[in-house]
C-alpha positions in Angstrom: 17.9 -21.7 -51.9 20.6 -19.8 -50.1 23.8 -21.5 -48.8 22.6 -21.0 -45.1 19.2 -22.7 -46.0 21.3 -25.6 -47.7 23.5 -25.8 -44.7 20.5 -26.0 -42.4 18.8 -28.9 -44.5 22.1 -30.9 -44.5 22.8 -30.6 -40.8 25.1 -27.7 -40.3 24.7 -25.9 -37.2 26.4 -23.6 -34.8 28.7 -25.2 -32.5 32.3 -26.1 -31.3 34.6 -27.9 -33.8 35.8 -31.3 -32.6 39.0 -30.8 -34.5 40.1 -27.3 -33.7 37.9 -26.1 -30.9 36.7 -23.0 -32.7 33.2 -22.0 -32.6 31.2 -21.5 -35.7 29.3 -23.4 -38.3 30.0 -27.3 -38.0 28.6 -30.2 -40.0 27.0 -33.3 -38.6 30.3 -34.8 -37.7 30.8 -31.6 -35.5 33.7 -30.3 -37.7 34.2 -26.9 -39.2 34.6 -26.6 -43.0 38.5 -26.4 -42.7 38.8 -29.7 -40.4 36.1 -31.4 -42.6 38.4 -30.7 -45.6 41.4 -32.0 -43.6 39.6 -35.2 -42.7 38.4 -35.7 -46.2 42.0 -35.6 -47.5 43.3 -37.8 -44.8 40.7 -40.4 -45.6 41.9 -40.3 -49.1 45.6 -40.4 -48.2 44.8 -43.6 -46.2 42.8 -45.1 -48.9 39.7 -45.2 -46.8 37.5 -45.0 -49.7 34.3 -46.2 -47.9 34.4 -43.2 -45.6 35.4 -40.6 -48.2 32.5 -38.3 -49.6 34.8 -37.2 -52.4 35.7 -40.8 -53.5 31.9 -41.7 -53.4 31.0 -42.8 -57.1 34.5 -42.7 -58.1 35.4 -45.7 -59.9 38.0 -47.9 -58.3 40.3 -47.5 -61.4 40.5 -43.7 -60.7 40.8 -43.7 -56.9 44.8 -43.8 -56.9 44.6 -40.9 -59.3 42.5 -39.0 -56.9 44.9 -40.0 -54.2 47.9 -38.8 -56.2 46.0 -35.4 -56.9 45.6 -34.9 -53.1 49.2 -35.8 -52.1 50.5 -33.5 -55.0 48.4 -30.5 -53.9 48.6 -30.9 -50.0 51.3 -33.3 -49.2 51.7 -36.8 -48.0 51.5 -36.0 -44.2 48.2 -36.6 -42.4 46.4 -33.3 -41.3 43.8 -34.4 -38.8 44.0 -38.2 -38.2 46.6 -40.0 -36.2 48.6 -42.4 -38.3 47.7 -45.9 -37.4 51.2 -46.8 -35.7 50.8 -43.6 -33.5 47.5 -44.7 -32.0 47.9 -45.6 -28.3 47.3 -49.1 -27.5 45.6 -50.0 -24.5 47.7 -51.7 -21.8 46.5 -54.9 -20.5 46.2 -54.9 -16.7 48.0 -58.1 -15.9 49.1 -58.8 -12.5 47.7 -58.1 -9.1 45.0 -55.5 -8.5 45.2 -53.8 -5.1 42.1 -54.7 -3.0 40.7 -51.8 -1.3 39.5 -52.2 2.3 36.9 -50.0 3.9 39.8 -48.7 6.2 41.7 -45.4 5.4 45.3 -45.6 5.7 
């Protein structure tokens, strides 16, 4: 089986990457190969073991070692995901809402 046939079986197709907006082969998440790698490394950096394909099957005793390898090779900084404290929090709309009447002003 060729690499292209394998990609077709596993849901890779032509499209726009959701991470970098480039057109080309994307996976089932809509990410190109580079952005998929960045996402995977970010998940490992954040210890999101349940969402990491690389960490799948890695014993919990070896997960920190895996994280340390990623940090040593690529650095501590996240590449694709926003850090938890940087995510925008929705503002609550307390106070009065302006009533709109059918009249134009």
